[in-house]
Structures are given as structure tokens and as C-alpha cells.
N, C-alpha and C positions, 0 to 999 in steps of 0.2 A: 786383737784377738778376743778380748769381750766383747767389742759388738758383731763380732763374725758370730761367736756364741751364741748369743742375743737373737740374732736375725736368724740363725738355724732354729733354735726353740721357737721363734714365733712361726715359722716355716711347718712347723712338726706341727702344730696344734691341729692344721687339717688333715695334715696326713691318719693322726691319730684319731679323728674323727672319721675317719673316712674306715679304717682297721675296724672301728667298735660296730660302726653300721654294718657292714658286711657280717661279722662274726654274729653281733645278735641275729641278724635277718637269717642266718646259716644256723644256729641254734634252733631259734623259735619254728622254721620251716620243719625238721626235722618232725618224723612221722609221731609220734604221742607227746604227750606232757606230763608234767607233774604227777596230775590226778588219776591217770591211767595206770599207775602204780598201785594207788590206793581203792582205784575200781577191781584190781586181782586178790582183795585181801577174803581169803576165803571163810573168816568169821564175819564177815557183813557190817563189819562195825561202821564202814562210810556210807552212808544213805546219799541217795541223789541231792538231797537238801544240803546237805555238810558238803560234797562236792562241791556244789553251786556255790556254797558260798566261801568256800576256798580259791575259787577260782577269780570271785569277785574281789575278795582281799588280795591276791596276787596279782592284780589286774590280767588275769590270762582270757579274761571273757572283752577286753579291749582290743582293735584293731591294733597292728604290727607295729604301723607308725606313733600312736598313741604311746604304747608300751617303752618306745625307744625314747620318746622325747620325755617322757617321766624319769625313765631310767637316767638318761645325761640329766637330768636339771638336778637329781641326784648326788651323780658323780663330778658334779662341777661342787656339789660343796663336800665333797670327799666322802662323801656315804654311799656305799655299795649297797644298801641294803638290807633285808634280813635274809638268813639261809630259809629255803624251803622246806630242810628237813625239822624233825623232832623237837629240835633244841631251839628252835627259830633265833640264833643266835646271830648279832651283826656279822656281816663278811668280813668286816675290817678285822675283828677281834679273830676269826678263826686264821685269817689268812697270818696276821702278826703273830700266832703261835708258828704257824711252820716254815713261814720263809726264815727266817736267821737258821734254822737247820739248813735248808736246802743252801742258803747263801755261804754257810761256813764247808759244807761238804765240798762246793763249788768253788771255792777260795782257796781251801786244801789243792786240790784237785788239779786248778788250773799253775800252782805255784811250783808244784812236783813234776809237772808236764814242761811248763818253761825251764827250769831249772837241771831237767834231762836232756829234753830237748835243741836245745839250741846249743849246746857242746858237742849233742852229737851230729848234729847235723853240719857245725861247723868242720867238725873232724870226717864226715865223712866226705865233704867237699875237697878238703885239702887234700886230704887220701884218695882221691877217686882210685874205684878199681880194685882198692887193698882187699886186705880180707875183712879188716873193721867196713870197708863201704859194703862187701857180698852179704858181710851177718848181717845189718844194719837194714839191708833191702831186703831180706829173708822175713827179717821181723817186723816192717813195716807193709810186706804185702799180708803175713799173718795178722797183723791185726786189723788191714783194712777190710777181710774177708770173714772175721770171727763176729759173729754179732753179739751185743751187750750181754741180752737174755740167755744165749748157750752157755757162753762164759760164767756169767753169774749162777747156772747151775752147777757147770765143772767144781766151780771153787768149795761151791756147798759141800757139795757131795765128796769132795777131796779134803777141804780144810777141815771140816766140821763136821763131818759125818762118819768117816772112815780115818782121819786122823785126831779129831776133836779139838785141836787147837783153838780155832776160833770160835765165837757165837756166830749162830745160824741167820739170827735176825735183831731187828732192835736197835734203839743207842744205849740199854741200862739192861742190867740184870735186874731180876722180878726183885730182888732183894739189896738192891745196891744201896740202900739207904743204911741195912745194918753194915756194909763194911770201912773200914779204913779208908783217910781220906785218899792216901796211895792208893790202896787198892780200887777206888771209886773210879780214880784217872785212867788205871790202867784199863776197868773194865769198859770205861767210853774209849778211850782208843785202840782196846782188840776190836770191839764192834764198829770202826769206821776202817778196820782193814782190807776185809772184801770188797765192798761198796766201792772204796777210792782207785782199789786195786785195780777192779774191772773198767773203771770209766778211763782212768792215767792209763792203762795198755791200749786203750783204742785212739786215744787222744794223741799219745807220745809218738803212735805210727804215722799219723797225720802230719804234728808241728815238725817232727823233726826231719820229714821229706820235705815239707815248704823251705823251710832252714838250708838243706840241703843246696836245692834247686834255686833259692836265692842267690846263696854264697858260691855257687859255681859262674851265676852269671856275672857277680861282682870282683871276681878274681881274675875274669878274663879283660877288664877293663883297663884302659890305656892308665889311669892314674896310678893303678895297683902297680902293673908293669914300671913305670916310672920312679915310685917308690923302692922298688926292689933294686931297680937300677943303680939310685944315688947309695946300696949299702945298708939300705934298712935290715933289721932281722926281722926272720919270719912273722915274730909275734907280736910287733910293733905293726909290722904291713896287715897284717891279719886283724890283728887284736884295735887298729888305731883308726886304719883307714878304710879297712873293708866289710867289718861286722857292723858298724852302725848304718851303712846304706844297705848290706842284705836285711837287716832286720823291717825295713818299709812294709813287704810284703808280709812279715808275720803279724806287723801290728794290725794290716786290715785285718785277717783272720782271725787275732786274738779278739779285735771290736765285734766281729761279727758274730764270734763263737759264743760269747760272754753270752746273750739272750739262749742262744741255743740249749747251753745247761740247763738252764733252769728250766726248759719244754723237755731236754731230754733227762730229766732227774724223773720222769714218770715211770722207766720200765725198772730203774736200780733202786728206787723206793719203792717201787711195789713189791720187786722179790723180795728185798730185804726188810721189809715192813718197815719202813723209817718214818717216822712222823715230819713228811715233809709237805713241800706245794706238791710234788709230782704223786705223793699218794692221797692229797686234797684232790686235787683235780681229778684221779681214777672214778674215786667215792662218789663225787660230784655229778659226773657223768653217769655212773650207774642211776642214781636218785634222781635225773633229770633239776637237779639244784643249780636253776640258771642263775641265779645271783652270785653265785661261787664261782660257778664255770665262767661269768663274764668278769668276774673281779681277777680271775687269775690271766686271763686273756690280757686285761689292761696292764697287768702286773709286767709280762714277757714283753707286749707291745713298746711300752713303754721304755724296759731295759731294752730292746731293739733300738727305739732312735735314739737314747742316749750314750749306746755302744757306739753306734755310729759316729756322732758328733764327738766321744773320746777319740777315736781311731784317726777323727781327720787332724784333733787338736793335737796329739800323738807323732802326728807327720811333721808339725812344725817343731818339737823337738827333738826328734831324732834327725829332721834334717831343717836346718835353718834357710837354706832357699827356698823352701815353701812361705807362701805370703799369705795374709787374712788380711781382707778389707785393705789390699796396697801397701801394706807395711809390712814388713822383713818380721819375721817370727824372731822372736828372741830364745834364748837358752834359758 
């Protein structure tokens, strides 16, 4: 399995380079550049000489392939460059401050989704066409049809504006430093309720439906019928014989969803003013901050490739029949 993982990582490097090149080209070929914002300054502080110096400093006066080559050489050294914003801070520092927030939110959301989606999917499949199955089906279609940004606005209007139960935005109260320790923890958790609820609502609908469909296919297999014919209890048949194989498609969806959660945090973090990667991505796009945008894209692309690898390896854990490099995967 180790050799398989190393081989996949080596093959992922050319793919990552291709992703970064296409992203770099698309971003730079878009109309305008960071100096275009400076040229609209109503006070006229940005003279043509100063703008020319900025373009030279940021390599914007160079051909596209030269810009990319210089950027890729810095990337090999894990140097994402400096932000084009006024603070001029290193991109790695700005991402390092925001990435833990986004990862924490996504981790909590994914744990809640899996803890709820797997039993809901199993119960819906084993009780097909029952009242529970019909109710969850309505919930699934509602979750698929509800946009996150619209649901977030409804939650803010109801629970924050009308009822006043939960805070509207951010992760901390402005005076949180003066709270007691327990009140600080409650303040932090209360700020997480609305954004996590919005994401869980949509994610739970999808994962529970995938789990239901996968379980329906597995329970019709011959080996499941044989286990029932042997007199095994339904709990043993479902929990021991059917569940592991039914998790295979869910593992695939889970692996592909991890990077999507980071990218999908843009809407939620922007609406709830959460200082994460999503908010940073939106701000950087408005400011034409190319180094920060590329830094975010590299993180998302890397997570995508690693998630695909993790999903393939997880197959061997869920189903030992799958082989890696000609050897049987061990539990």
C-alpha cells in the first residue's frame, strides 16, 4: 500500500502543475490587473510612474510564461510570494491564519453529516416505502433544492433578527475577551450554530440519499440473502455483512467532497463574516490579489488530489478484496 501511495503521489505532481498553469493563465488573462484599481483612485495619488514601478515589482510587465516560471520556482520552495494588498504580507501567513478556521468548520460539518446520514440512509433502505422513508425523501429533495445562500439568509432573519437567539456573524463577540472562560466557549459555539446548520442541511440530504441507494443495492445481493437464510438476526446481517460494502460509494463521495467543502465555504464564510479561506478568496478576487488567489487554488487542488488518494486507500480498509500493487490490502 505504501508503494501504491508513493506512486500515486508522483503521478499527481504533473497533474498539479497542469492545474496551476491553467489557473494561472485564466486569472491573468481576465480583463484588468491589480493596478487597475489604483488607477481609479479619485485623489490621484497613484501617478503613472508609481504604477509602472508597481507593475515591474510584481512582474506584471513580463510575459505570461515568465510570470508563471518565476511563480512556480517560488512554489517549489514553498514560497507563495507576497500579497498585492496594502499590507504586503506573505501569502503563506495569510492562508495560515485562515486555513485552521475553515478546516475546523469543515471537520465539524463532515462529522455531523456522517453521524446522521449513515443511520438515516440505512433505516430508509431497510424500511423502504415506509413513513420514515417518505419523510426523509421529502427532506432530501428539499435539501437539494434549497440554495445555501438563501437558507443562510432565512436562518439569520429568523434566529438572529426576529428571535435574537444566535449571533449574526463572526466567531467571537466584540467583548469576548472580558467574558469568563465558560462564557467564551459558549460564545464561540453559538457563533458556529448557524453556518454549520446551513451546510449540514444540504450535505445531509445528499449523503443520506447516497447511503440509501447503496444499501438498497447491497441488501439484494445473494450473500445477504444467504446470511438471512442461516438464521442470523437482521442487526447482524445489516451491520456486519451489508454495511461495509454499502459504504464503498459513500467513501468515494466523501473523498471528493472534502476539497469541495473548502471551496464551498466561500458563500457561507462571506455571508456570516467568518475569517476563513472562503472569505479570503472573495476579498482577494475583488482586489485582484493574484498571489493569494493562486495560493488558495494550490491548497484546494492539493486537497483534491490527496482526497482522491485517501478515498482509494480507504477502499482497501472497507473492502480487503481490493489489491494495491498486486498485494492484498490488510485490515
